[in-house]
N, C-alpha and C positions, 0 to 999 in steps of 0.2 A: 655533482661532478665526480666525486670520489667513488660513488656507487657505479657510475658509468665506466670508470676506469677499471674497477674490479670486475665488472661484468664483461668488459672487453677482454681482459686478461683471461678470464675463465673461458670465454668463447674461443680465443686463440688457442688455448690449451686443448680444446676439443677439436680444433681444426676449423672452426667457423670464423667468419669475418666479423669485425666489430659491428658492421652494419646489420647483419642478420641477428646479432645479439640484441640490438636496439629494437628490431622488429618483434622479437619474441617478448620483450618487456612491454611493448605496445599492445601485443596480443593479449597479455594478461590483464592490462588495464581495460581493454575493450570488453573482455568477458566480465570483468567486475562491473562495468557500467551497464551491461545487459542484465545482470542479476539484480542490480539496484533498480533498474527500470521495471523489471517484472514484479518486484516487491511493491514498488510504488503503484503499479496498476492494480495489484491485488488489494492494497490498502484503500485505494479509491473505490473499488467495487464494494468492499465491506462497508465503507462509510456511506456509500450510496444506499445500500440496503438498510442499514441500521442507524443512519444519521439522525433522523428525527427522534427516534427513541433515545439515543445517546444525548442529544441536546436537551430534551425534556428532563432526563434523569439528572443531568448536570445542573440544569436550572433549579430543579427541586432540591438538590443538595445545597446549592448556593443560598436558596431561600431559607432552608432549615438552619444553616450555619449562621445566617444573619438574624435568626430569631423569629422569622415569619412563618406562616403556614404554607406548606407546599402541596396541599391536596390537589389543587388544579394542575400543577405541573406533573404530579405523580399520575393523575388521571389521564392526562395527555400522553404520557409515556406508555401507560397501559393500553390506551386506544391505538397508538401507533404500533406497539408490539403485536397487538392482535391483527391489525391490518397487514403487517409484514408477514405474519404467520399465514394468513389467508392467501396473500399473493404468492407465497412460497409454495403453497399446495396447489396452485392453479397451473394447469398444463399450458406451456407456451409453445406455439408453433408459428409458422409464417402466416397462417390464416388469422391468428388473433394476437400477434406479438405486441401491438400497440394498445390493446384493450386494457383499461384500468391504469394506464400511465398518468402520472400527474403532470 
């Protein structure tokens, strides 16, 4: 409430109405939400591409910390990394976009 009062005073000093000052504050929040949404979409994309590799590496790490052998999990991580590399080097177009999808 105090911030709204200060914002309203500053807006009046510039000749703007308190209502337009609230709109400007809302505009800043909207821009912030858009940036956060874009970051979330990028994170989802990265996790989609590298998710299996990351999960297998994390599983291998957990197995090693618990004193077990992690050779299977490490092998799975290497296999998934090689698959991701192969898929990244494949040209995708409208004619073959769904080829090789899981």
